[in-house]
VOMI-509150 format. One line per 10 residues: number of its first residue (from 1); for each residue x, y, z of N, C-alpha, C. Coordinates in steps of 0.02 Angstrom, whole numbers. Each point is the difference from the previous one (the first is absolute). Example, Ala and Ser with C-alpha at 12.3 -4.5 7.8 and 13.67 -1.06 7.14 Angstrom:
<sites>
1 = 660 -284 390 -45 59 0 45 60 0  -18 53 -36 42 59 3 -39 55 37
</sites>
This chain:
<sites>
1 = 581 -47 -221 -3 71 -30 73 34 -15  58 -32 26 63 0 -25 36 -42 35  57 2 -13 56 -35 25 2 -3 76  -13 -52 38 2 -2 80 -56 40 28  -64 20 -48 -42 30 36 -66 -30 -26  -41 -13 57 -58 -22 -7 -64 43 43  -54 11 -43 -50 15 24 -60 -43 46  -31 22 36 -62 -35 31 -38 34 22  -64 -28 27 -53 44 25 19 10 82  6 65 12 21 26 83 -45 -62 51
11 = -64 -7 -21 -38 -24 56 19 -73 8  35 -38 -53 23 -62 17 69 0 45  29 54 18 44 13 47 2 -11 66  5 -51 42 -32 -3 67 61 29 43  68 -23 -13 61 23 35 47 37 -41  3 58 3 50 29 -49 71 -30 8  17 -22 58 71 -22 13 14 -64 -16  -46 -57 -6 17 -62 -29 -41 -21 -73  23 37 -30 -32 -23 -73 46 -33 -50  -35 -43 -32 22 -59 -46 -34 7 -48
21 = 37 -15 -65 -27 -11 -64 25 -57 -28  -48 -44 -23 14 -71 -30 13 14 -87  66 -18 -10 5 5 -80 34 -74 -13  -29 -30 -42 18 -64 -18 10 -51 46  -51 -5 35 -5 -49 56 39 9 60  35 59 15 50 15 53 -22 72 27  5 0 71 -11 63 26 55 51 9  -8 63 0 56 45 -3 -19 47 49  26 22 42 -9 58 49 -11 69 -41  -38 36 19 -18 61 -46 -1 64 53
31 = 27 40 -31 -1 71 46 -57 46 -36  -38 23 44 -59 52 -14 40 60 -6  -19 21 -65 31 73 -16 -53 64 -1  -60 -33 -12 -50 52 1 -69 -30 9  -42 38 38 -63 -33 14 -50 73 -5  -48 -19 -43 -45 67 -17 -73 -47 23  -35 18 53 -52 -41 26 -59 32 -45  5 56 -10 -66 36 -25 -9 -30 -78  60 -12 -39 3 -12 -68 -11 -79 4  23 -30 64 0 -84 5 66 -11 -37
41 = 58 24 -8 69 -15 -30 51 -19 45  24 -60 0 71 4 27 53 -21 -45  69 34 17 50 -19 -42 56 -37 38  17 -56 -16 51 -35 24 66 -19 -31  51 2 41 69 -9 -33 22 -74 6  12 -44 -48 -5 -65 12 48 -27 -51  54 -45 3 25 -21 -64 -36 -46 -42  -2 27 -59 -48 -21 -54 50 -55 -47  56 -7 13 38 -25 -44 -9 15 -84  -14 -51 -31 2 18 -72 -77 2 -25
51 = -51 10 48 -58 20 -19 -7 58 -45  -39 -7 -59 -12 49 -39 -57 51 23  11 66 23 -60 35 32 -43 12 -67  -65 5 29 -53 12 -42 -6 80 -4  -8 23 -66 7 78 3 -71 24 26  1 59 28 -68 32 -4 -35 45 -44  -56 -23 -14 -35 34 -59 11 74 -5  3 44 -57 -1 61 0 -72 32 -19  -41 -51 -15 -75 22 -36 -47 -28 59  -48 36 -7 -67 -15 52 -33 -48 -42
61 = -35 -52 23 -40 -45 -27 -61 24 -39  -17 -19 -55 -72 12 -32 -56 -41 9  -51 28 -17 -69 -28 6 7 -77 -33  -22 -40 59 3 -72 -33 63 -35 -24  47 27 18 77 -22 -7 20 -69 35  19 -38 -38 10 -71 38 54 2 51  -5 -26 64 58 4 47 -7 -77 33  59 -12 42 12 -66 28 24 22 71  -41 -43 41 18 12 65 53 -61 34  49 10 31 39 -57 16 16 16 80
71 = -14 -58 27 22 5 85 8 -62 30  15 -3 54 -3 -68 42 -54 2 66  -59 -34 -31 -56 3 56 18 -46 53  -4 28 67 10 -47 68 71 -37 -17  50 43 -19 63 -19 -6 16 -71 -34  -52 -6 -41 4 -64 -41 42 9 -75  -10 -33 -42 33 0 -66 -35 63 -40  45 11 -49 -28 60 -42 -65 -7 -41  -48 50 18 -74 9 -42 5 57 -35  -20 -16 -55 -2 50 -49 -77 4 -28
81 = -28 60 -19 -62 5 -33 -1 50 -52  -51 7 -30 2 38 -67 -73 52 20  7 57 -37 -66 31 15 2 67 -41  -26 56 13 10 62 -37 -8 58 47  33 48 -11 -14 53 30 -75 31 -9  -11 18 63 -74 16 7 1 80 17  29 29 51 8 69 7 63 18 49  16 64 9 39 30 49 -39 40 42  -14 -10 65 -38 41 39 42 5 76  -19 53 34 41 3 57 75 -25 1
91 = 33 18 -47 62 -6 -7 27 -74 2  -49 -43 -37 12 -67 5 -25 -35 -72  31 -40 -25 -29 -39 -65 -46 -61 15  -59 4 -36 -35 -46 16 -9 -53 -60  7 -58 -1 9 -47 -49 -43 -64 14  -19 -44 -58 -32 -50 -2 38 -69 15  58 13 11 48 -58 19 -5 -23 69  -29 -55 3 -15 -25 78 64 -7 44  -1 14 60 52 -25 48 -26 -19 63  42 -36 45 -28 -16 56 39 15 61
101 = -3 -16 48 32 33 65 82 -25 4  34 29 7 68 2 -3 48 14 -64  -45 30 -35 41 20 -74 4 65 8  -7 46 51 22 71 3 67 3 0  27 50 -55 79 15 -2 14 -37 -67  -41 -55 -29 14 -20 -64 -6 49 -54  10 -32 -69 -1 52 -46 -46 3 -48  -34 66 -27 -53 -8 -46 38 25 -65  5 -35 -42 40 -5 -62 -44 18 -62  34 46 -37 -37 15 -67 59 -31 -47
111 = -33 25 -68 47 -21 -51 15 62 -45  68 37 -10 17 44 -52 56 -24 -34  -22 20 -58 45 -19 -57 25 -78 -5  -39 -35 18 26 -91 -2 26 0 73  0 33 49 50 -21 58 -58 21 61  10 -40 51 -28 16 54 27 54 45  -46 34 37 26 50 39 -45 13 58  15 26 64 -39 15 50 -46 51 -5  -65 -6 -18 -29 38 14 -40 22 72  11 -45 45 -13 14 64 8 -50 54
121 = -7 0 60 14 -26 51 -65 -40 35  -1 -50 -2 -77 -29 35 -2 21 73  -64 17 17 -4 26 69 -59 -31 42  -40 -20 -37 -66 -37 18 -61 -31 -34  -33 -23 13 -52 -31 -41 -74 28 5  -40 13 -43 -70 26 26 -46 -51 35  -30 24 38 -68 -33 39 -46 46 19  -57 -52 20 -46 48 15 -27 -35 72  -25 42 40 -21 -11 64 -71 -46 6  -4 -38 40 -72 -38 5 -6 -5 89
131 = -55 -35 25 -14 -3 55 45 -56 31  35 -40 -36 46 -44 20 72 14 -7  21 64 -23 59 33 7 20 2 -87  59 7 -7 34 27 -69 -11 -52 -65  -20 1 -59 4 -52 -39 39 29 -70  51 -29 -10 60 16 -56 -40 -3 -65  17 52 -40 -28 -10 -61 54 -32 -48  -13 -53 -35 32 -41 -41 49 47 -47  -29 43 -38 30 33 -63 0 78 15  36 7 70 19 85 12 60 1 41
141 = 44 42 -22 62 20 56 14 63 -8  40 17 43 5 74 15 81 8 -5  37 44 -35 70 12 -11 13 71 14  75 -4 26 31 63 0 16 20 -74  -6 70 -32 21 0 -69 64 12 6  40 -20 -65 77 6 -11 10 88 9  -40 40 -32 8 63 31 11 25 60  -30 -29 45 -7 12 77 66 -32 22  18 -66 -29 78 -24 22 38 47 -18  11 26 -68 48 48 -14 4 46 40
151 = -56 42 21 3 58 36 38 2 60  -21 -62 46 27 -17 60 61 -18 -5  35 -29 -53 64 -22 -13 38 66 -14  -26 43 -31 32 66 -23 8 41 68  -56 -2 38 20 31 72 41 -14 42  21 -62 -4 70 -28 34 56 -6 -38  -2 30 -57 55 4 -40 27 -55 -27  -40 -50 -6 25 -70 -13 -11 -11 -82  46 -44 -36 6 -15 -60 -33 -52 -19  -34 -3 -52 -43 -64 -20 6 -8 -73
161 = -13 -61 -20 -12 -9 -77 -65 13 -34  -1 39 -43 -53 23 -36 -15 -40 -74  -49 -8 -23 -5 -29 -71 -3 56 -48
</sites>
């Protein structure tokens, strides 16, 4: 979200003291600057080199707007899926872009003026309960909205890129 600043989902951090971020196939130690468990946001300081930070969207998503989910399921290769904005409820964005386990902390992207922006951060997939346990919905994801990310970063007096 800015030079040397990376966001992820707070629930993916097991140990706040030994956190690393993979950038271009190399691991870099990261310092945890902020954790907001309620909003499920963590901000990390890590040397990002010449990576271009993706700007946070200034706008809320509109009905049926196209979005793209990008994450690393089960610490494997990058997975992307497309879908549409469905709703915002309980302070979370609901979309039809399907994700899988391990993609939390990835980006929910939208397009503004021909450029990709961060509309949100992936935090979970949709599921329903059966007698045998939870069944993941193939075309449903839940994300933290960019406006909530901005609010959390503003509370920490941290600067970020905004489109």
